[in-house]
C-alpha positions in Angstrom: 0.0 0.0 0.0 1.4 3.4 -0.9 2.0 6.2 1.6 -1.0 8.1 0.1 -3.3 5.1 0.5 -2.2 4.7 4.1 -3.1 8.3 4.8 -6.5 7.9 3.1 -7.5 4.5 4.5 -5.6 4.1 7.8 -8.6 2.6 9.7 -9.3 0.1 7.0 -5.7 -1.0 6.8 -5.4 -1.5 10.5 -8.7 -3.4 10.8 -7.7 -5.7 7.9 -4.4 -6.6 9.5 -6.1 -7.3 12.8 -8.6 -9.6 11.1 -5.9 -11.5 9.3 -4.1 -12.3 12.6 -7.4 -13.6 14.2 -8.5 -15.6 11.1 -5.0 -17.0 10.7 -4.9 -18.3 14.2 -8.3 -19.9 13.9 -7.5 -21.3 10.5 -4.3 -22.9 11.7 -6.2 -24.6 14.5 -8.7 -25.9 12.0 -6.0 -27.1 9.6 -4.2 -28.9 12.5 -7.4 -30.9 13.3 -8.3 -31.6 9.6 -4.7 -32.9 8.9 -5.4 -35.7 11.4 -8.5 -37.0 9.5 -7.3 -40.3 8.0 -8.0 -41.5 4.4 -11.4 -43.1 4.1 -12.8 -41.1 7.1 -14.7 -37.8 7.3 -15.5 -35.2 9.9 -18.3 -32.7 9.9 -17.8 -29.0 10.0 -19.5 -29.1 13.4 -17.1 -31.8 14.7 -14.1 -29.7 13.6 -15.6 -26.6 15.2 -16.0 -28.5 18.5 -12.5 -29.8 18.2 -11.1 -26.2 18.1 -13.3 -25.3 21.1 -15.6 -23.1 18.9 -18.7 -25.4 18.8 -20.9 -22.8 17.0 -18.3 -21.9 14.4 -19.3 -24.4 11.7 -19.5 -21.7 9.0 -16.2 -20.2 10.1 -14.6 -23.7 9.7 -16.0 -23.9 6.2 -14.7 -20.5 5.3 -11.2 -21.3 6.7 -11.2 -24.6 4.7 -12.4 -22.8 1.5 -9.3 -20.5 1.8 -6.9 -23.4 2.3 -4.1 -23.7 -0.3 -2.0 -26.3 1.5 -2.3 -29.7 -0.1 -1.3 -31.4 3.2 -4.7 -30.3 4.7 -7.3 -32.7 3.3 -10.3 -30.3 3.5 -12.3 -32.6 1.2 -12.7 -34.9 4.2 -15.0 -32.4 6.0 -18.7 -32.7 5.2 -22.0 -31.3 6.4 -23.7 -32.7 9.5 -26.7 -33.8 7.4 -24.4 -36.1 5.4 -24.4 -34.0 2.3 -21.0 -33.2 0.8 -20.9 -29.5 1.1 -18.7 -27.1 -0.8 -15.1 -27.4 -1.7 -12.6 -24.9 -3.0 -11.9 -27.1 -6.1 -15.6 -27.8 -6.7 -18.1 -30.3 -5.3 -17.5 -32.7 -8.2 -13.8 -32.9 -7.3 -14.6 -33.4 -3.6 -16.9 -36.3 -4.4 -14.3 -37.9 -6.7 -11.6 -37.6 -3.9 -13.9 -39.1 -1.3 -14.9 -42.0 -3.5 -11.3 -42.7 -4.4 -10.4 -42.9 -0.7 -13.5 -45.1 0.1 -15.1 -42.5 2.4 -18.4 -42.6 0.4 
């Protein structure tokens, strides 16, 4: 951000940086849990939220996983509580394909 932009948007810049730190910490906790899900098994967004001590943060778990770019975090192994697949950052079709290949569905 240029010096001019920092002068014009100082509050926005500070708020964005604070949000990144908070989201990053939460996301890292989510990723740590999801990395432990073995092949052929799944967890629900609700279970992951409970595992990071934020039982009502199911949607936040989904948002964190949607932003994941680390291939070591198998976010395709997290599904909805009603048994439906849910979204995936590479598309629901790809998520279904991966889960079938692993024998989870």
